[in-house]
DRENDO-476572 format. One record per residue (C-alpha): residue number from 1; residue in three letters; x, y, z. Coordinates in pm, 1 decimal, m for minus. Layout:
% DRENDO-476572
  fiba  selo      east     north        up
   NUM   ALA         X         Y         Z
...
END
This chain:
% DRENDO-476572
  fiba  selo      east     north        up
     1   UNK   12153.2   11497.8   14526.2
     2   UNK   11852.9   11571.2   14767.9
     3   UNK   11526.5   11342.4   14776.1
     4   UNK   11398.0   11251.6   14466.9
     5   UNK   11026.9   11424.0   14409.3
     6   UNK   10947.2   11318.9   14052.0
     7   UNK   11104.5   11041.2   13811.9
     8   UNK   11035.8   10996.1   13430.5
     9   UNK   11141.6   10658.3   13268.5
    10   UNK   11024.9   10584.3   12919.4
    11   UNK   10982.3   10216.5   12907.1
    12   UNK   10912.1   10241.2   12518.5
    13   UNK   10815.5   10467.0   12221.7
    14   UNK   11203.6   10711.4   12291.1
    15   UNK   11359.2   10626.4   11991.4
    16   UNK   11087.0   10431.6   11814.9
    17   UNK   10732.8   10526.9   11655.3
    18   UNK   10526.7   10254.7   11922.4
    19   UNK   10562.2   10079.8   12185.6
    20   UNK   10448.2   10390.1   12441.7
    21   UNK   10490.4   10329.1   12746.1
    22   UNK   10632.8   10568.6   13069.2
    23   UNK   10674.1   10501.1   13422.9
    24   UNK   10616.3   10839.6   13630.3
    25   UNK   10758.6   10775.4   14019.8
    26   UNK   10611.9   11013.8   14222.1
    27   UNK   10720.7   11025.2   14580.1
    28   UNK   10698.4   10642.6   14667.4
    29   UNK   10413.3   10568.7   14422.4
    30   UNK   10475.6   10450.6   14045.7
    31   UNK   10221.2   10533.3   13759.0
    32   UNK   10239.5   10363.2   13389.8
    33   UNK   10108.9   10610.7   13142.3
    34   UNK   10022.7   10375.2   12797.0
    35   UNK   10087.9   10005.5   12674.2
    36   UNK   10137.2   10001.3   12317.8
    37   UNK   10277.2    9766.2   12069.5
    38   UNK   10541.0    9814.7   11855.4
    39   UNK   10508.9    9685.4   11447.0
    40   UNK   10795.9    9548.1   11299.0
    41   UNK   10937.6    9678.8   10964.8
    42   UNK   10737.4    9410.9   10837.1
    43   UNK   10566.8    9112.9   10844.5
    44   UNK   10768.4    8813.7   10775.3
    45   UNK   10830.7    8563.7   10959.9
    46   UNK   10486.2    8550.6   11114.1
    47   UNK   10586.3    8831.5   11371.9
    48   UNK   10287.2    9041.0   11469.5
    49   UNK   10460.1    9318.1   11692.6
    50   UNK   10703.9    9409.9   11953.3
    51   UNK   10644.5    9498.8   12352.5
    52   UNK   10857.2    9588.2   12635.9
    53   UNK   10941.9    9301.9   12921.4
    54   UNK   10703.3    9383.0   13119.6
    55   UNK   10882.2    9125.2   13377.6
    56   UNK   11156.6    9424.0   13436.5
    57   UNK   10929.9    9633.2   13580.0
    58   UNK   10857.4    9713.0   13930.1
    59   UNK   10540.1    9676.2   14134.5
    60   UNK   10280.7    9930.0   13970.5
    61   UNK    9911.7    9962.4   14076.5
    62   UNK    9781.7   10221.6   13805.9
    63   UNK    9794.3   10291.7   13448.8
    64   UNK    9649.1   10572.8   13224.5
    65   UNK    9570.4   10513.8   12892.6
    66   UNK    9586.6   10869.5   12706.9
    67   UNK    9374.7   10721.4   12351.6
    68   UNK    9280.2   10410.6   12220.6
    69   UNK    9536.3   10398.6   11895.1
    70   UNK    9751.0   10033.5   11872.6
    71   UNK   10101.4   10199.2   11979.3
    72   UNK    9906.5   10290.8   12319.9
    73   UNK    9654.9    9996.4   12418.5
    74   UNK    9775.8    9677.5   12189.5
    75   UNK   10005.2    9542.5   12503.1
    76   UNK    9736.4    9578.1   12790.1
    77   UNK    9681.7    9177.0   12771.2
    78   UNK   10049.8    9122.7   12786.3
    79   UNK   10075.6    9402.7   13064.4
    80   UNK    9783.9    9243.1   13228.6
    81   UNK    9980.8    8890.7   13231.4
    82   UNK   10288.0    9030.8   13387.3
    83   UNK   10069.6    9294.2   13686.9
    84   UNK    9764.0    9116.3   13698.6
    85   UNK    9666.8    9399.8   13984.7
    86   UNK    9697.5    9692.7   13832.2
    87   UNK    9435.8    9939.5   13792.4
    88   UNK    9319.9   10066.1   13437.4
    89   UNK    9232.5   10428.2   13420.3
    90   UNK    9064.3   10561.9   13060.1
    91   UNK    8775.4   10732.7   12885.7
    92   UNK    8444.5   10545.4   12726.6
    93   UNK    8586.9   10525.0   12361.3
    94   UNK    8927.8   10377.5   12455.4
    95   UNK    8729.3   10150.4   12717.4
    96   UNK    8512.6   10030.2   12405.1
    97   UNK    8834.1    9962.6   12215.2
    98   UNK    9022.4    9747.7   12498.7
    99   UNK    8715.8    9542.4   12521.4
   100   UNK    8682.7    9444.3   12186.2
   101   UNK    9047.8    9369.3   12198.6
   102   UNK    9000.6    9112.0   12474.5
   103   UNK    8676.6    8950.2   12259.6
   104   UNK    8923.2    8894.5   12011.2
   105   UNK    9164.3    8696.4   12253.4
   106   UNK    8846.6    8536.1   12403.2
   107   UNK    9002.1    8673.0   12750.4
   108   UNK    8814.0    8775.0   12995.8
   109   UNK    8736.2    9150.9   13023.1
   110   UNK    8993.7    9336.2   13208.5
   111   UNK    8821.2    9587.4   13499.1
   112   UNK    8837.5    9919.5   13345.1
   113   UNK    8797.9   10253.8   13524.8
   114   UNK    8676.5   10536.9   13373.7
   115   UNK    8751.0   10885.5   13331.8
   116   UNK    8642.6   11250.5   13152.4
   117   UNK    8825.7   11523.9   13080.4
   118   UNK    8718.0   11669.4   13369.6
   119   UNK    8816.4   11423.9   13612.0
   120   UNK    9146.7   11511.4   13883.4
   121   UNK    9337.6   11220.9   14065.0
   122   UNK    9524.1   11284.7   14364.3
   123   UNK    9898.8   11135.5   14387.8
   124   UNK   10055.5   11196.5   14686.5
   125   UNK   10118.8   11572.1   14684.8
   126   UNK   10043.4   11599.3   14326.5
   127   UNK    9722.5   11648.9   14081.9
   128   UNK    9680.6   11511.4   13761.2
   129   UNK    9430.0   11667.8   13509.9
   130   UNK    9345.9   11550.9   13179.5
   131   UNK    9407.0   11829.3   12876.4
   132   UNK    9157.6   11750.8   12592.9
   133   UNK    9427.8   11790.4   12270.8
   134   UNK    9386.3   11724.1   11899.6
   135   UNK    9437.5   11390.4   11758.6
   136   UNK    9333.3   11136.0   11434.2
   137   UNK    9126.4   10953.5   11745.6
   138   UNK    8835.5   11104.4   11955.7
   139   UNK    8904.1   11123.4   12324.7
   140   UNK    9292.2   11198.0   12314.8
   141   UNK    9406.1   11327.2   12645.4
   142   UNK    9738.3   11511.1   12754.5
   143   UNK    9843.6   11428.4   13139.2
   144   UNK    9910.5   11724.5   13375.2
   145   UNK   10077.0   11654.0   13666.6
   146   UNK   10111.6   11952.4   13908.7
   147   UNK   10214.9   11958.0   14237.5
   148   UNK   10200.4   12336.8   14415.1
   149   UNK   10427.4   12221.2   14732.4
   150   UNK   10696.7   12188.2   14487.7
   151   UNK   10624.4   12399.9   14187.8
   152   UNK   10596.7   12203.3   13972.6
   153   UNK   10447.7   12073.5   13633.6
   154   UNK   10495.5   11770.9   13430.6
   155   UNK   10292.3   11782.4   13085.3
   156   UNK   10269.9   11470.0   12896.3
   157   UNK   10144.0   11487.0   12526.2
   158   UNK   10277.3   11217.8   12348.3
   159   UNK   10033.6   11227.4   12042.7
   160   UNK    9834.9   11547.3   11938.4
   161   UNK    9827.9   11821.1   11694.7
   162   UNK    9676.0   12194.7   11695.7
   163   UNK    9363.2   12227.7   11504.3
   164   UNK    9114.8   12518.8   11609.4
   165   UNK    8900.9   12503.0   11341.5
   166   UNK    8807.7   12126.1   11363.5
   167   UNK    8386.3   12058.9   11347.8
   168   UNK    8414.6   11795.4   11532.2
   169   UNK    8587.0   11848.5   11845.5
   170   UNK    8705.9   12113.8   12086.5
   171   UNK    9053.6   12325.7   11991.9
   172   UNK    9370.9   12218.4   12219.1
   173   UNK    9234.1   12327.2   12571.3
   174   UNK    9510.6   12564.1   12653.8
   175   UNK    9329.1   12770.5   12887.6
   176   UNK    9300.1   12483.7   13124.9
   177   UNK    9679.2   12360.9   13025.1
   178   UNK    9793.2   12721.9   13138.8
   179   UNK    9534.2   12817.1   13434.1
   180   UNK    9691.7   12489.5   13639.9
   181   UNK   10052.4   12538.7   13566.8
   182   UNK   10138.3   12894.5   13524.8
   183   UNK   10244.4   12944.0   13854.9
   184   UNK   10475.0   12639.6   13852.4
   185   UNK   10849.1   12753.2   13898.8
   186   UNK   10931.1   12398.9   13670.3
   187   UNK   10746.1   12319.7   13357.7
   188   UNK   10869.4   12019.5   13220.7
   189   UNK   10690.2   11923.5   12898.1
   190   UNK   10714.6   11522.1   12725.5
   191   UNK   10645.9   11604.9   12353.6
   192   UNK   10492.2   11432.0   12075.4
   193   UNK   10823.7   11423.2   11790.1
   194   UNK   10654.7   11269.6   11493.6
   195   UNK   10623.0   11526.1   11290.3
   196   UNK   10963.4   11701.5   11338.3
   197   UNK   11102.5   11634.7   11004.8
   198   UNK   10786.8   11730.1   10761.7
   199   UNK   10848.5   11982.8   10513.9
   200   UNK   10484.2   12115.1   10624.2
   201   UNK   10477.5   12416.7   10869.7
   202   UNK   10128.7   12354.5   11040.0
   203   UNK    9966.1   12034.9   11086.1
   204   UNK    9632.0   12018.6   10816.1
   205   UNK    9289.0   12023.5   11023.7
   206   UNK    9029.6   11781.0   10939.4
   207   UNK    8775.7   12091.4   10799.6
   208   UNK    9061.2   12119.6   10542.2
   209   UNK    8979.2   11805.8   10381.7
   210   UNK    8621.7   11866.3   10319.7
   211   UNK    8620.1   12056.2   10022.6
   212   UNK    8821.2   11823.9    9831.7
   213   UNK    8670.7   11474.1    9976.8
   214   UNK    8321.0   11614.7    9874.3
   215   UNK    8406.1   11708.7    9542.0
   216   UNK    8570.2   11382.5    9439.2
   217   UNK    8315.8   11154.9    9575.7
   218   UNK    8028.8   11397.7    9396.6
   219   UNK    8185.2   11413.3    9040.5
   220   UNK    8259.6   10995.6    9063.9
   221   UNK    8144.5   10821.4    8781.1
   222   UNK    8066.1   10486.0    8916.0
   223   UNK    8127.7   10379.0    9292.8
   224   UNK    8358.2   10508.2    9495.8
   225   UNK    8560.5   10328.3    9717.3
   226   UNK    8783.2   10514.1   10024.5
   227   UNK    9005.5   10331.3   10284.2
   228   UNK    9121.7   10555.5   10578.9
   229   UNK    9231.7   10466.1   10946.4
   230   UNK    8932.2   10294.4   11084.9
   231   UNK    9016.8   10474.4   11421.3
   232   UNK    8963.3   10830.5   11257.0
   233   UNK    8608.7   10865.8   11353.9
   234   UNK    8620.6   11254.8   11285.7
   235   UNK    8717.4   11163.8   10896.1
   236   UNK    8427.9   10907.8   10913.8
   237   UNK    8192.1   11206.2   11015.1
   238   UNK    8296.7   11406.1   10735.6
   239   UNK    8193.8   11083.3   10505.9
   240   UNK    7870.3   11068.9   10626.8
   241   UNK    7785.8   11394.1   10571.2
   242   UNK    7929.4   11410.7   10201.9
   243   UNK    7683.3   11082.4   10161.4
   244   UNK    7388.2   11242.9   10310.8
   245   UNK    7457.2   11557.2   10090.3
   246   UNK    7513.6   11349.5    9757.6
   247   UNK    7257.4   11094.0    9807.8
   248   UNK    7473.2   10825.4    9819.2
   249   UNK    7463.6   10504.7   10044.3
   250   UNK    7764.5   10385.2   10253.8
   251   UNK    7889.7   10014.4   10275.2
   252   UNK    8111.7    9963.2   10571.8
   253   UNK    8342.0    9720.9   10426.9
   254   UNK    8606.4    9482.9   10631.4
   255   UNK    8562.1    9406.2   11021.6
   256   UNK    8741.6    9670.0   11163.8
   257   UNK    8522.0    9963.2   10988.0
   258   UNK    8195.9    9840.2   11129.5
   259   UNK    8341.7    9775.6   11452.7
   260   UNK    8486.9   10114.3   11503.1
   261   UNK    8135.2   10300.9   11345.3
   262   UNK    7936.7   10100.3   11624.9
   263   UNK    8185.6   10180.4   11904.4
   264   UNK    8190.7   10532.8   11825.8
   265   UNK    7814.4   10577.7   11796.0
   266   UNK    7777.4   10332.8   12152.9
   267   UNK    7961.9   10655.4   12293.7
   268   UNK    7776.9   10920.7   12079.3
   269   UNK    8112.4   11022.3   11877.9
   270   UNK    7901.6   10979.2   11550.9
   271   UNK    7571.3   11165.5   11404.5
   272   UNK    7435.5   10880.6   11186.8
   273   UNK    7102.8   10849.8   11023.8
   274   UNK    7114.9   10449.0   10994.2
   275   UNK    6921.1   10448.6   10678.9
   276   UNK    7231.1   10563.2   10532.4
   277   UNK    7407.8   10238.9   10544.1
   278   UNK    7339.8    9939.9   10368.2
   279   UNK    7500.7    9568.9   10348.1
   280   UNK    7748.0    9476.6   10069.0
   281   UNK    7531.6    9215.4    9965.6
   282   UNK    7251.2    9500.4    9920.8
   283   UNK    7485.0    9701.9    9669.6
   284   UNK    7358.6    9593.5    9377.0
   285   UNK    7029.0    9715.8    9418.9
   286   UNK    7178.3   10084.7    9376.1
   287   UNK    7297.4   10263.1    9112.5
   288   UNK    7700.3   10235.5    9138.5
   289   UNK    7715.7   10664.1    9120.0
   290   UNK    7475.3   10636.6    9441.0
   291   UNK    7746.1   10406.4    9621.7
   292   UNK    8017.2   10483.0    9893.8
   293   UNK    8215.7   10171.6   10011.7
   294   UNK    8444.6   10256.6   10304.8
   295   UNK    8699.4    9972.1   10294.4
   296   UNK    8909.3    9904.7   10618.5
   297   UNK    9292.9    9784.9   10582.9
   298   UNK    9438.0   10103.6   10436.7
   299   UNK    9785.2    9963.5   10519.5
   300   UNK    9690.4    9695.5   10255.0
   301   UNK    9757.4    9399.5   10521.6
   302   UNK    9718.8    9085.3   10357.7
   303   UNK    9368.8    8962.4   10496.8
   304   UNK    9222.3    9275.3   10519.2
   305   UNK    8913.2    9381.7   10290.1
   306   UNK    9116.0    9640.4   10066.5
   307   UNK    9345.4    9367.3    9952.4
   308   UNK    9078.5    9146.6    9881.6
   309   UNK    8900.7    9384.9    9634.6
   310   UNK    9251.0    9525.1    9436.1
   311   UNK    9381.5    9110.8    9425.4
   312   UNK    9011.0    9081.6    9273.1
   313   UNK    8918.6    8810.4    9577.5
   314   UNK    8636.8    9016.0    9747.5
   315   UNK    8289.6    8817.4    9707.4
   316   UNK    8116.1    9143.2    9653.4
   317   UNK    8318.5    9377.8    9488.9
   318   UNK    8588.3    9409.4    9204.5
   319   UNK    8701.0    9725.1    9066.8
   320   UNK    8626.7    9862.1    8697.6
   321   UNK    8791.4   10150.9    8544.8
   322   UNK    8492.5   10334.7    8583.7
   323   UNK    8522.6   10342.7    8970.1
   324   UNK    8672.3   10600.8    9168.7
   325   UNK    8959.2   10467.3    9452.4
   326   UNK    9075.6   10727.9    9742.4
   327   UNK    9335.3   10642.5    9968.1
   328   UNK    9235.1   10912.3   10275.0
   329   UNK    9554.7   10779.6   10492.2
   330   UNK    9895.7   10743.7   10507.1
   331   UNK   10191.5   10423.3   10512.8
   332   UNK   10300.3   10331.5   10875.9
   333   UNK   10662.8   10339.1   10889.1
   334   UNK   10731.5   10009.7   10700.1
   335   UNK   10451.5    9931.3   10507.7
   336   UNK   10532.9   10203.3   10218.1
   337   UNK   10601.5    9907.1    9976.9
   338   UNK   10293.8    9727.6   10056.4
   339   UNK   10070.5   10030.9   10011.6
   340   UNK   10284.3   10114.5    9674.2
   341   UNK   10177.1    9763.0    9511.5
   342   UNK    9808.3    9814.7    9660.9
   343   UNK    9842.6   10165.5    9413.9
   344   UNK   10011.1    9954.9    9175.9
   345   UNK    9734.0    9712.1    9155.2
   346   UNK    9474.2    9988.6    9118.7
   347   UNK    9577.7   10169.4    8883.2
   348   UNK    9649.8    9847.7    8639.4
   349   UNK    9220.3    9834.1    8640.8
   350   UNK    9203.9   10186.7    8538.1
   351   UNK    9033.8   10303.5    8835.9
   352   UNK    9045.4   10655.4    8904.3
   353   UNK    9335.9   10692.2    9186.8
   354   UNK    9331.1   11006.1    9460.2
   355   UNK    9637.8   10946.7    9737.4
   356   UNK    9779.8   11269.1    9923.0
   357   UNK    9954.8   11300.7    9685.2
   358   UNK    9744.3   11488.8    9421.2
   359   UNK    9478.3   11579.1    9638.7
   360   UNK    9376.3   11712.1   10001.4
   361   UNK    9236.3   11435.4   10127.3
   362   UNK    9479.1   11349.9   10486.2
   363   UNK    9538.5   11490.9   10749.4
   364   UNK    9830.5   11412.7   11029.9
   365   UNK    9729.6   11333.8   11380.5
   366   UNK   10073.7   11497.4   11507.7
   367   UNK   10215.2   11808.7   11535.3
   368   UNK   10410.6   12009.8   11270.5
   369   UNK   10643.4   12282.0   11367.3
   370   UNK   10410.6   12566.9   11396.8
   371   UNK   10198.2   12308.8   11635.8
   372   UNK   10500.1   12266.2   11873.7
   373   UNK   10612.6   12633.2   11905.1
   374   UNK   10244.7   12719.3   11980.4
   375   UNK   10223.1   12474.6   12246.5
   376   UNK   10549.5   12595.8   12363.8
   377   UNK   10429.6   12951.7   12363.3
   378   UNK   10148.7   12905.0   12558.3
   379   UNK   10248.4   12622.0   12822.5
   380   UNK   10626.2   12786.6   12863.3
   381   UNK   10810.4   12517.5   12916.3
   382   UNK   11129.3   12556.9   13103.1
   383   UNK   11236.4   12167.7   13007.1
   384   UNK   11100.5   11994.2   12714.8
   385   UNK   11152.8   11622.8   12635.3
   386   UNK   11117.1   11507.5   12314.9
   387   UNK   10928.6   11181.1   12271.1
   388   UNK   10732.8   10950.0   12008.0
   389   UNK   10980.8   10946.1   11757.8
   390   UNK   11245.1   10776.0   11607.6
   391   UNK   11609.2   10870.5   11738.1
   392   UNK   11689.6   11063.6   11440.8
   393   UNK   11337.3   11243.1   11508.4
   394   UNK   11413.1   11306.5   11838.7
   395   UNK   11764.2   11483.7   11801.4
   396   UNK   11587.9   11706.2   11515.7
   397   UNK   11346.9   11777.4   11824.6
   398   UNK   11621.9   11922.7   12029.1
   399   UNK   11806.7   12096.6   11734.8
   400   UNK   11435.5   12271.2   11667.3
   401   UNK   11411.8   12383.5   12049.3
   402   UNK   11723.2   12492.8   12056.7
   403   UNK   11666.8   12717.0   11739.6
   404   UNK   11323.6   12871.7   11834.6
   405   UNK   11247.3   12845.7   12203.1
   406   UNK   11600.0   12861.6   12353.6
   407   UNK   11431.9   12976.9   12728.0
   408   UNK   11345.7   12600.5   12732.2
   409   UNK   11630.8   12353.8   12789.3
   410   UNK   11616.2   12016.3   12552.0
   411   UNK   11661.7   11723.1   12698.3
   412   UNK   11710.5   11395.8   12520.6
   413   UNK   11636.3   11040.6   12696.4
   414   UNK   11637.6   10679.3   12562.6
   415   UNK   11423.2   10464.6   12636.7
   416   UNK   11490.0   10340.4   13072.6
   417   UNK   11669.5   10645.6   13090.4
   418   UNK   11550.2   10816.5   13397.5
   419   UNK   11482.2   11172.8   13440.7
   420   UNK   11500.2   11241.4   13805.8
   421   UNK   11405.4   11595.8   13969.6
   422   UNK   11487.6   11676.2   14366.8
   423   UNK   11307.1   11844.8   14616.9
   424   UNK   11536.4   12178.8   14503.9
   425   UNK   11412.9   12142.2   14157.7
   426   UNK   11731.3   12004.4   14036.8
   427   UNK   11774.7   11779.6   13727.8
   428   UNK   11941.4   11464.0   13669.6
   429   UNK   11967.0   11162.1   13428.4
   430   UNK   12050.4   10824.4   13551.2
   431   UNK   12140.4   10612.0   13260.0
   432   UNK   11984.0   10288.6   13263.3
   433   UNK   12090.1    9952.1   13056.1
   434   UNK   11814.4    9891.3   12791.4
   435   UNK   11603.9    9563.4   12775.0
   436   UNK   11521.4    9388.6   12443.6
   437   UNK   11182.8    9373.2   12367.5
   438   UNK   11023.0    9079.9   12323.2
   439   UNK   10927.0    8951.6   12020.5
   440   UNK   10500.4    8865.4   11960.1
   441   UNK   10387.9    8614.1   11695.5
   442   UNK   10081.4    8371.8   11582.6
   443   UNK    9829.2    8398.8   11862.2
   444   UNK   10012.5    8649.7   12080.4
   445   UNK   10288.3    8408.6   12188.7
   446   UNK   10672.1    8497.1   12234.3
   447   UNK   10875.4    8408.9   12029.7
   448   UNK   11283.4    8391.3   12109.0
   449   UNK   11544.8    8617.0   11864.5
   450   UNK   11762.1    8286.2   11821.8
   451   UNK   11427.6    8064.3   11674.3
   452   UNK   11308.5    8384.3   11480.4
   453   UNK   11749.8    8316.9   11320.3
   454   UNK   11633.1    8017.2   11222.9
   455   UNK   11342.8    8098.4   11021.7
   456   UNK   11517.2    8389.3   10876.4
   457   UNK   11765.6    8114.8   10757.7
   458   UNK   11506.8    7894.3   10604.5
   459   UNK   11332.9    8181.6   10432.8
   460   UNK   11677.8    8290.7   10327.3
   461   UNK   11871.5    7986.2   10214.9
   462   UNK   11564.8    7710.2   10206.7
   463   UNK   11598.8    7373.5   10405.1
   464   UNK   11696.1    7047.6   10319.4
   465   UNK   11560.7    6715.8   10526.5
   466   UNK   11740.6    6402.0   10559.1
   467   UNK   11572.2    6090.3   10727.5
   468   UNK   11743.5    5757.3   10742.9
   469   UNK   11786.6    5465.5   10989.7
   470   UNK   12144.0    5501.3   11100.3
   471   UNK   12198.3    5092.3   11044.8
   472   UNK   12079.2    5096.7   10716.4
   473   UNK   12394.3    5418.8   10601.6
   474   UNK   12623.0    5179.6   10823.1
   475   UNK   12587.5    4905.2   10582.7
   476   UNK   12559.0    5136.5   10302.8
   477   UNK   12233.9    5073.0   10194.5
   478   UNK   12055.5    5394.0   10014.1
   479   UNK   11772.1    5360.8   10232.2
   480   UNK   11656.3    5723.9   10282.3
   481   UNK   11457.3    5997.1   10230.3
   482   UNK   11520.1    6350.1   10135.1
   483   UNK   11300.8    6660.9   10126.7
   484   UNK   11378.9    6979.8    9972.3
   485   UNK   11190.9    7281.3   10079.5
   486   UNK   11253.2    7610.3    9882.5
   487   UNK   11536.6    7471.7    9730.3
   488   UNK   11534.5    7526.3    9348.4
   489   UNK   11440.3    7239.3    9129.9
   490   UNK   11674.1    6932.5    9145.5
   491   UNK   11701.0    6718.5    8816.5
   492   UNK   11641.5    6307.0    8852.3
   493   UNK   12045.5    6306.7    8709.8
   494   UNK   12188.3    6531.6    8987.0
   495   UNK   11965.3    6332.9    9235.5
   496   UNK   12132.4    6030.3    9117.7
   497   UNK   12475.8    6226.5    9141.2
   498   UNK   12430.8    6292.2    9496.3
   499   UNK   12266.6    6003.3    9647.8
   500   UNK   12579.5    5807.4    9467.4
   501   UNK   12829.1    6057.5    9606.4
   502   UNK   12664.3    6022.1    9963.9
   503   UNK   12684.9    5661.5    9941.7
   504   UNK   13043.8    5681.4    9852.3
   505   UNK   13153.2    5933.9   10143.5
   506   UNK   12976.4    5677.1   10380.7
   507   UNK   13183.1    5403.3   10250.1
   508   UNK   13538.8    5565.6   10281.8
   509   UNK   13471.0    5706.3   10629.0
   510   UNK   13475.6    5474.0   10947.2
   511   UNK   13237.5    5681.0   11185.3
   512   UNK   13034.9    5494.2   11451.2
   513   UNK   12937.6    5827.6   11654.1
   514   UNK   12550.7    5914.5   11585.3
   515   UNK   12624.3    6298.1   11601.7
   516   UNK   12973.3    6225.3   11405.1
   517   UNK   12729.2    6072.8   11120.2
   518   UNK   12514.0    6320.0   11146.4
   519   UNK   12761.8    6595.1   11045.4
   520   UNK   12910.5    6390.9   10817.6
   521   UNK   12595.5    6404.6   10636.6
   522   UNK   12500.3    6739.0   10685.1
   523   UNK   12835.7    6869.7   10562.2
   524   UNK   12781.7    6674.4   10220.9
   525   UNK   12460.0    6783.4   10142.7
   526   UNK   12569.8    7145.1   10229.6
   527   UNK   12844.0    7151.4    9998.1
   528   UNK   12655.8    6958.1    9718.9
   529   UNK   12349.1    7239.6    9733.8
   530   UNK   12632.9    7530.6    9740.4
   531   UNK   12806.0    7341.3    9413.1
   532   UNK   12490.4    7358.2    9257.4
   533   UNK   12294.9    7647.9    9356.7
   534   UNK   12569.6    7904.0    9508.7
   535   UNK   12460.3    7871.2    9865.3
   536   UNK   12401.6    7668.6   10172.2
   537   UNK   12077.8    7541.0   10271.3
   538   UNK   11972.5    7478.2   10627.9
   539   UNK   11973.6    7134.7   10669.6
   540   UNK   11843.1    6864.7   10902.1
   541   UNK   11964.2    6516.6   10925.9
   542   UNK   11742.3    6287.7   11130.6
   543   UNK   11868.3    5917.7   11212.0
   544   UNK   11662.2    5637.6   11363.0
END
C-alpha cells in the first residue's frame, strides 16, 4: 500500500450507542472527534457510566466536540486526566455545558476554544469545515474534511436528522456540504445509524409536535406536568410559546431543567419573557389550570424531580386525578423498565397521561431511512461507514445502503479498527484489538471488573460475615459473631443448630493453620445456608 493520507479509527460509538469518540489521522496530525460516555444497561451497583481507556491513545493535541449531549461530552474530564494539554474546540452552548460539568465536579474550568458554524480550520493539506445539521440539541455540527490535493472529502455526522420545517433552526446545510465536496473524487460519509430499524420512514419535525402539545395543554382541567430531555431547547421554546398563548405560568422543576434554560438564554438560544416563569413555592398563588410544570428527569432516575413527584416525595407537588402528565420523550435503551414503572405510578393516581404512543408529542433527533437517503443523494458519497449504533443497527444500515444506494460501498467498522486511505485513494481496513471500556462509579472513580463481580455476587446471594478470635475457636469456645447481609431471616433454633454444628466441626478437626481454619469455617457456613435456602452466599471469615 502507498503512503497513508487519512486514517479513521473509532474509539467508541461503533457497535454501541454512546461513548462516541473517533480518531482522525491526517498525515502526521491526529485529531479526536467527541468524548462521550456510555450509560450501562442498568444503574445497579452504583455504576455511573463507561468510557474508553484513554491510556491506549497516542499523543493528541486537538479534539473537536460536535454537540453537547452526554454521549459526546460526558468524558471530557477523564480525557484531560490522560491528555492534559489537549486543545478543545466547541461552540458556545457546548462550552457552557462542559463548564457546568466541571463546576459540578469541583474541578478547574478547562480552556475551551470557541468555534462557530462559519469557521474553517486547516490541518496539513486539509480544510475542516463545520456543517449545520438538525438534531435535538442546538448547535449540532457535522464535520467536513476536504483536500483538493488528494481529491478526498470525509464527512462525519454521527447525530443528525433532516428537518426542513423547524421553526427554531435552519435546515440541514446541504448547499455548503455539496459546494465544498462535489469536486472530490472520493467522498466518505461516517453516518448516524440510530433509527435504521425504525418503522417510521421520515423523522418527525419539531414543528409537527406543536399542534398536539398545544391541544393537550390548553384543554387540561388542572395542572399540566411535562417531562422531556432538558437539552431539547427547541421543544422548551415550543412550551414557552404555548404557555404564553394559553395564559399559563411555567415552573421549571429540577436542577437540570433550570440550568439548561439559563445556559440557553445566555447563548441567545431561547426567546423568553422572564415574567412567564415562577418558582415552585409560588405555584399555590395561581389557579391549577394556569400552571405548566416542566419537570427534569424524563428517564425516571431515582434522584430526579420526576421520580420525587410520582413517588409523593416532592415537597411542592403531589399528583391528583385532575392533573395531566405529558411524557415528551422516549426511553434511552436500558431505561425501559424504570419508565414503565413511572407510567404505572402516574396511572394509579388517576392522572391523565400522554406519551408518544397516544399523541404526537416527541420527535427523535436521529435520521430515519428517508433522511438518510436524502443525505446520500445530496452528498453523493462513494463510501458510507455506519456509526452511532448497536452492532445489529450497523449491519442493517449496511444492508440498507446496498439496497437503496448501491453506487456507494458500505464499510463496516468496529471500535479500534482503522480505515486507511492511501495517496492513490485505495482503502484498507486494519483490524485492531479492542480495549475493554473503563467502568466509572461513585465520584467518577474507576472500579475494576473483578470488584464489580464481587458486588454482583453479594447482590445476588447475600453475604455472611464471621468474626472470632482464632485461639478461642481452637479451644472450642463459641465466642464468635456472625452478621447476615441480604440473607432471609434465620430463627433462633436454626442459629443454635448452626453454632452447635460449627463447634462440632472444629472439635473434630486438627487444623492449626489460620488459612485452613478460615476455609473450613467458610465451607461450613456456605453449606449450612445452602441447606436452608438453596444457594451459597459470599462468606467472609475474619480471625484475629
